[in-house]
C-alpha positions as CSV (number, residue, x, y, z in Angstrom):
1,X,-112.2,41.0,47.1
2,X,-115.3,38.1,46.6
3,X,-117.9,39.9,44.2
4,X,-121.8,39.2,46.3
5,X,-125.2,38.8,44.9
6,X,-128.2,39.7,46.7
7,X,-131.9,39.0,46.1
8,X,-134.9,41.4,48.3
9,X,-137.9,39.9,48.8
10,X,-139.7,43.0,48.3
11,X,-139.8,44.4,45.2
12,X,-137.9,41.4,43.4
13,X,-134.8,43.6,42.3
14,X,-131.3,41.3,42.6
15,X,-127.9,43.1,43.3
16,X,-123.5,42.5,42.9
17,X,-122.1,44.3,45.9
18,X,-118.5,44.3,46.6
19,X,-117.4,43.2,49.2
20,X,-114.8,42.1,51.4
21,X,-114.5,38.2,53.5
22,X,-114.7,39.9,57.3
23,X,-117.2,42.1,55.5
24,X,-120.9,41.9,57.6
25,X,-123.2,41.4,55.4
26,X,-126.0,43.9,53.4
27,X,-129.3,44.7,55.9
28,X,-131.2,46.8,53.4
29,X,-132.1,46.8,49.9
30,X,-130.3,49.7,47.8
31,X,-133.7,50.2,45.8
32,X,-136.8,50.4,47.7
33,X,-134.8,50.4,51.0
34,X,-136.4,47.1,52.5
35,X,-135.2,45.4,55.1
36,X,-135.9,42.1,53.9
37,X,-132.6,40.7,50.8
38,X,-130.9,37.3,51.6
39,X,-127.7,36.8,49.7
40,X,-127.8,34.4,47.5
41,X,-125.1,31.3,47.2
42,X,-123.6,29.9,44.0
43,X,-122.1,26.9,43.5
44,X,-118.3,27.4,41.9
45,X,-116.7,25.4,39.4
46,X,-113.2,24.1,39.5
47,X,-110.9,23.1,37.4
48,X,-107.3,20.9,37.5
49,X,-105.3,20.3,34.7
50,X,-102.2,18.5,34.4
51,X,-100.7,15.3,35.4
52,X,-101.2,15.9,39.0
53,X,-102.3,18.0,42.1
54,X,-99.4,18.9,45.1
55,X,-98.8,15.0,44.4
56,X,-96.3,15.8,41.6
57,X,-96.2,19.6,41.6
58,X,-93.9,20.3,44.6
59,X,-91.8,17.1,44.6
60,X,-87.7,16.4,44.1
61,X,-85.7,16.1,40.5
62,X,-84.6,12.4,41.8
63,X,-88.4,11.6,42.7
64,X,-89.2,12.3,39.2
65,X,-86.5,10.4,37.3
66,X,-87.8,6.7,39.6
67,X,-91.4,7.9,38.2
68,X,-90.3,7.6,35.1
69,X,-88.4,4.5,35.9
70,X,-91.1,2.9,36.5
71,X,-93.8,4.6,33.8
72,X,-92.3,2.2,31.5
73,X,-93.5,-0.6,31.1
74,X,-92.2,-4.1,29.8
75,X,-92.8,-4.1,26.1
76,X,-95.1,-7.4,26.3
77,X,-94.2,-11.1,23.7
78,X,-97.1,-11.9,21.3
79,X,-98.1,-15.3,22.7
80,X,-97.6,-18.1,19.2
81,X,-100.3,-18.5,17.0
82,X,-103.4,-21.6,17.5
83,X,-104.9,-21.2,14.5
84,X,-103.9,-24.0,12.8
85,X,-103.7,-24.6,9.2
86,X,-106.6,-26.1,8.0
87,X,-105.9,-27.9,4.2
88,X,-108.6,-27.8,2.0
């Protein structure tokens, strides 16, 4: 169950409550029993690790082998040097 944070506008108390997502919001402060409370919404960070998400996680083995072959790069041939020999 998620934990929600509430703040009372009357006594400035903040408190956390474990509630199911389908439960209705609280209507009174636990400390002063005021009806002037608000739910505080926080941003949630997500971290995705690995080569990819979904597109590479559930592929067949034959697809993965083909992708490995596509990733191999042909060796780059060295260009002839344009340097001219200088005589002293």
